[in-house]
Every structure is written in C-alpha cells, then in structure tokens.
C-alpha positions in Angstrom: 25.2 144.3 15.7 25.9 140.5 15.5 27.0 138.9 12.2 24.4 136.3 11.1 25.6 132.8 11.7 25.2 131.7 8.1 27.4 134.6 6.9 30.2 133.5 9.3 29.9 130.0 8.0 30.1 131.2 4.4 33.3 133.2 5.1 34.9 130.2 6.8 34.1 128.0 3.9 35.6 130.5 1.5 38.9 130.5 3.5 39.0 126.7 3.5 38.4 126.6 -0.2 41.2 129.0 -0.9 43.6 126.9 1.2 42.6 123.8 -0.6 43.2 125.4 -4.0 46.7 126.5 -2.9 47.5 123.1 -1.5 46.3 121.4 -4.7 48.4 123.6 -6.9 51.4 122.8 -4.8 50.8 119.1 -4.9 49.7 118.9 -8.6 52.4 116.7 -10.3 51.1 117.9 -13.7 51.8 121.5 -12.9 55.0 122.9 -14.7 58.0 123.2 -12.3 59.1 126.6 -11.4 61.9 127.8 -13.6 65.5 128.1 -12.2 66.4 131.4 -10.7 68.7 133.6 -12.8 71.5 132.7 -10.5 71.0 129.0 -10.9 70.7 129.3 -14.7 73.9 131.3 -14.8 75.7 128.5 -13.0 74.9 126.1 -15.9 76.5 128.1 -18.7 79.3 126.7 -20.9 80.9 128.6 -23.7 82.2 127.1 -27.0 84.8 129.5 -28.4 85.9 128.5 -31.9 88.6 130.0 -34.2 86.2 130.4 -37.1 82.9 129.2 -38.4 84.0 130.0 -42.0 84.9 126.3 -42.5 82.4 123.4 -42.2 84.9 121.3 -40.2 85.0 123.9 -37.4 81.2 124.2 -37.5 81.0 120.5 -36.8 83.5 120.8 -34.0 81.6 123.7 -32.4 78.1 122.4 -32.8 79.1 118.9 -31.5 80.7 120.5 -28.4 77.6 122.7 -27.8 75.2 119.8 -28.3 77.1 117.4 -26.0 77.2 120.1 -23.3 73.4 120.6 -23.7 72.9 116.8 -23.4 74.8 117.0 -20.1 72.5 119.7 -18.8 74.2 122.9 -19.6 73.2 126.1 -21.4 75.9 126.2 -24.1 76.6 129.0 -26.5 79.0 129.2 -29.5 81.3 132.2 -29.9 83.0 132.8 -33.3 86.5 134.4 -33.1 86.6 134.8 -36.9 90.3 134.0 -36.8 90.9 137.3 -35.0 92.9 137.2 -31.8 91.4 140.5 -30.7 87.8 139.0 -31.0 88.9 136.0 -29.1 90.3 138.1 -26.3 87.0 140.1 -26.2 85.1 136.8 -25.9 87.2 135.8 -22.9 86.6 139.2 -21.2 82.8 138.6 -21.7 82.9 135.0 -20.4 84.9 135.9 -17.3 82.6 138.8 -16.4 79.4 136.8 -17.1 79.9 133.9 -14.8 80.4 131.0 -17.3 81.4 127.7 -15.7 83.8 126.3 -18.5 85.1 127.1 -21.9 85.5 124.5 -24.7 88.2 126.2 -26.7 89.6 126.2 -30.3 92.3 128.9 -30.4 93.3 131.4 -33.0 97.0 131.5 -32.0 99.1 128.8 -30.3 101.2 131.4 -28.4 98.9 134.5 -28.3 95.9 132.6 -26.9 97.8 131.5 -23.8 97.2 134.9 -22.2 93.4 134.5 -22.6 93.5 131.0 -21.1 95.7 132.2 -18.1 93.2 135.0 -17.4 90.4 132.6 -17.4 92.2 130.2 -15.1 93.0 133.1 -12.7 89.3 133.9 -12.6 88.3 130.3 -11.8 87.1 129.6 -15.3 88.4 126.2 -16.6 89.4 125.9 -20.3 89.5 122.7 -22.3 91.2 123.0 -25.7 89.9 121.1 -28.8 91.9 120.4 -31.9 94.2 123.4 -31.7 97.0 123.4 -29.2 98.1 126.3 -27.0 101.9 126.4 -26.2 101.6 126.1 -22.4 101.3 123.1 -20.0 99.8 124.9 -17.1 97.0 127.0 -18.4 94.3 124.8 -19.9 92.9 122.0 -17.8 93.3 119.6 -20.7 94.0 119.7 -24.5 92.3 117.2 -26.7 94.3 117.1 -29.9 94.6 115.1 -33.1 97.9 113.3 -33.7 98.8 115.5 -36.6 102.4 114.5 -36.9 101.8 110.8 -37.3 98.9 111.4 -39.6 101.1 113.3 -42.0 103.8 110.6 -41.8 101.2 108.2 -43.2 100.1 110.8 -45.7 103.8 111.4 -46.8 104.3 107.6 -47.3 101.2 107.5 -49.5 102.3 110.6 -51.3 105.6 108.9 -52.3 103.6 105.8 -53.5 101.4 107.9 -55.7 103.7 110.6 -57.0 106.9 108.4 -57.1 110.4 109.2 -55.9 110.9 112.1 -58.2 108.8 115.1 -59.2 107.9 118.7 -58.3 105.4 119.6 -55.7 103.9 122.6 -53.8 103.1 122.8 -50.1 100.2 125.0 -49.0 100.6 125.7 -45.3 97.9 126.6 -42.8 98.0 129.5 -40.3 101.6 130.0 -39.4 100.8 130.7 -35.7 99.0 127.4 -35.4 101.1 124.4 -34.1 98.9 122.1 -36.3 100.4 123.7 -39.4 103.9 122.8 -38.4 103.2 119.4 -36.9 101.6 118.4 -40.2 104.3 119.9 -42.3 107.1 118.2 -40.2 105.3 114.8 -40.3 105.0 115.1 -44.1 108.7 116.2 -44.6 110.0 113.5 -42.3 109.1 111.1 -45.1 109.3 113.1 -48.3 112.6 114.8 -47.6 114.3 111.4 -47.7 113.8 111.3 -51.5 116.1 113.9 -53.1 114.2 113.5 -56.4 111.1 115.1 -54.9 111.5 118.9 -55.2 109.4 121.4 -53.3 109.1 124.3 -55.7 107.0 126.5 -53.5 105.8 126.6 -49.8 103.3 129.2 -49.0 100.5 129.8 -46.4 96.9 129.9 -47.6 95.7 130.2 -43.9 93.6 127.0 -44.0 91.2 128.9 -46.3 89.7 127.6 -49.5 89.5 130.9 -51.4 93.1 131.8 -50.5 94.3 128.4 -51.5 92.7 128.9 -55.0 94.4 132.3 -55.3 97.8 131.2 -54.0 98.0 128.1 -56.2 96.9 130.0 -59.3 99.8 132.4 -58.7 102.3 129.6 -58.1 101.2 127.7 -61.2 102.2 130.7 -63.3 105.9 130.2 -62.4 105.7 126.4 -62.0 103.3 125.0 -64.6 104.8 121.5 -64.5 104.2 120.4 -60.9 103.1 116.9 -60.1 101.4 117.3 -56.7 100.1 119.7 -54.1 100.3 118.8 -50.4 97.7 120.9 -48.4 97.7 121.4 -44.6 93.9 121.0 -44.5 91.0 119.9 -46.7 89.6 123.4 -47.3 92.9 124.3 -49.0 92.9 121.0 -50.8 89.5 121.8 -52.4 90.7 125.3 -53.3 93.8 123.8 -54.9 91.7 121.4 -56.9 89.6 124.4 -58.2 92.8 126.2 -59.3 94.0 123.0 -61.1 90.6 122.6 -62.7 90.6 126.2 -64.0 94.1 125.5 -65.4 93.2 122.2 -67.0 95.7 120.3 -64.8 93.6 118.0 -62.7 94.7 114.9 -64.7 98.4 115.6 -64.2 98.5 117.0 -60.6 97.6 115.0 -57.5 96.1 116.8 -54.5 96.5 115.7 -50.8 94.6 117.1 -47.9 94.1 116.7 -44.2 90.9 116.8 -42.0 88.4 114.4 -43.3 85.9 117.1 -44.3 82.9 115.7 -46.1 83.6 117.5 -49.4 87.2 116.2 -49.4 86.1 112.6 -48.6 83.6 112.8 -51.5 86.5 114.2 -53.6 88.6 111.1 -52.7 85.7 108.9 -53.8 85.4 110.8 -57.1 89.2 110.8 -57.8 89.5 114.6 -57.4 91.6 114.3 -54.2 94.3 111.6 -53.9 94.0 111.3 -50.1 93.1 113.0 -46.9 93.6 112.2 -43.3 90.5 111.8 -41.1 90.6 113.7 -37.9 87.7 113.0 -35.6 86.2 116.5 -34.6 83.2 114.9 -33.0 85.3 112.8 -30.7 87.4 115.8 -29.7 84.4 118.0 -29.1 82.5 115.4 -27.0 85.5 114.6 -24.9 86.0 118.3 -24.1 82.4 118.7 -23.1 82.5 115.6 -20.9 85.8 116.7 -19.3 84.2 120.1 -18.5 81.2 118.4 -16.9 83.4 116.2 -14.7 85.5 119.2 -13.7 82.4 121.2 -12.7 81.2 118.1 -10.6 84.5 118.0 -8.7 87.1 116.0 -10.6 90.3 117.9 -11.0 92.9 115.4 -12.3 93.0 115.4 -16.1 95.8 114.6 -18.6 97.3 117.8 -20.0 97.2 116.4 -23.6 94.9 113.7 -24.9 96.0 112.5 -28.4 93.2 111.4 -30.7 94.3 109.0 -33.4 93.8 109.9 -37.1 93.4 107.6 -40.2 94.5 107.9 -43.8 91.6 108.0 -46.2 92.2 106.8 -49.8 90.0 105.4 -52.5 90.8 101.9 -51.3 89.1 102.4 -47.9 86.8 105.3 -48.7 83.6 103.2 -48.0 84.5 103.2 -44.2 84.3 107.0 -43.8 81.7 109.8 -43.9 80.1 112.4 -41.7 83.4 113.6 -40.2 84.3 110.1 -38.9 84.0 106.4 -39.5 80.7 105.1 -40.7 78.8 103.0 -38.1 
C-alpha cells in the first residue's frame, strides 16, 4: 500500500523543522554557553593556604589573594592551617592529589614547611609564599615578603624617641619558628641595644596571639610592675598588651608598640592607645602572589626568589594617611 503524498510531505516538513530548531539553538547568541568540563574546571583551581584565620590581618591576606585569583579567572579556595603544621601538611596532600594549578602560601613554620613546598614542587605544583618566609631558596617559585628588619629599625628609633634613653621594657615575641619574629626582633634590638639605660626585663613569646599576649603580660607585670614600654612583634599582641595594661591601670605610664598595620591598631594609634605600629601591606603581597601564579601558569618561569615589600612607620603624626590595611587613596 502506497503512503499518501500529503503524509510524506508532512513527515518531510517535520524533519526540516527539527533541523531548523537545532540549528537555531546552536546559533542563538543569547543561549547560555555550555559549562566547562570537569577537567577544564579542575585546571583553573588555585589554593590559598594561610597559617591562621584567627587574626583579621591574615583574613585580609587570604581573602585578597583569593579575590585577585578569581579576578584573573581562577576558582580559588582558602585553606586554614590553624597554626598547625600537621593540618598544613594535610592541605598539601589534598592539593597535590586534587590537581590544583598553584598555591598562594602563608606558612606555619619557616623550616618545617619547606618539606611541603618541596613535595608540591616535585608534583609540578608551584608555590608562591606571602608574608611568611620559608628557609629555602629552591623550593617556592617566589616569596613576597615585608621588609621586617628595616621596619623595626624605624620602630626602634621611634621607641627611643618616645621612651627615652633609659627605662624598662618588655618584648613580646611572635611564633618562635617564624623568621618574621626574629627579623623584627633583630631590627628593633639593632637600635635599642645601643642604649645601655634601656633594660629589657622580660622577653617572652605570645605566638602572635591577642589573648596570649594579654595573659603573658599580666604575668610579667606581677614581677615587673614598673615597666615603661612594651614592644610587640605584631598588632594582635599589641592590642592584647594594651588590654592587660588597661586592666592593671597602667595605660598612662606604659607605651605600647606594634607591627602589622591592622585596623584596630591603627585606630589605637589615632586614639593614643598604641604609640606606633608599622604598616605592612598584606593586600600588595597577596595580589602580587596571585599575579605571579597567573603568569607562571601562562608560561613565564623566571621570577625573583624574594620580593621585598616596603613597610612604613605609623604614628599619630601621620595617622591620617593610613587605613584599611594600607595607605588611603
């Protein structure tokens, strides 16, 4: 039995219509683009591994690195090591196994973290250090670091101007495994130790932590109630030290000096609670690390091993120039 002619024509028209619909869908510029394959998305992942998020300064460092990486087209994720080398090592195990393209890294331990960076390098995963240095010249692609020593030379000079050439002071150190701790301490002492009348009555670690600084200084004050100043290796400790002095009714007699340029410390300088701090530029370091990673992924392989980022002394005289973890526009 023959198929009627109009039926055959109707079938042909249906086929043509379907082909036209498919063609229109392919050509429609308003149609959403097909998403990247899982493999392509994996190739755009960048990790931000930070020592701790229990400090607003490191939150700014981590979030700025993540946001700059995203602006450059990467899927960026923050990993918090919680100041624990074991957690940091576990992060690196995960990143190496998961196909990340680069690590923007703030270490927990200048020596201990070298092994993690070497493992990443061996696996083809480039690492770019931010703020905290690792003690190796052949592991990270580049290390973007504040000039801690010279910053504390300037702070030491201002310390002597404010305290005078005689008096008693306390030094609160940061994490003893961090090179920043000792670079800051050495810069400070290169100035202050030239004045024999300035006596350091206690030097103790508060691990860059505000609460620990409060506890440590309260304990020190029991044996040394007549101090004139406290030099702190970062602003979190400076704010903790101020709280201890406030509780002891000593804020009018004891000057506090910090380092970082954290917002609460900068406000403290403006209000006369903190004598001075040193402004690091965490946003500059973070953005530079992300931009270096992008260039590396795109083929550039020649980077300076260490990139010093200048710091600036912040006092009541120039406080109007600073804010939001840097210089005001």
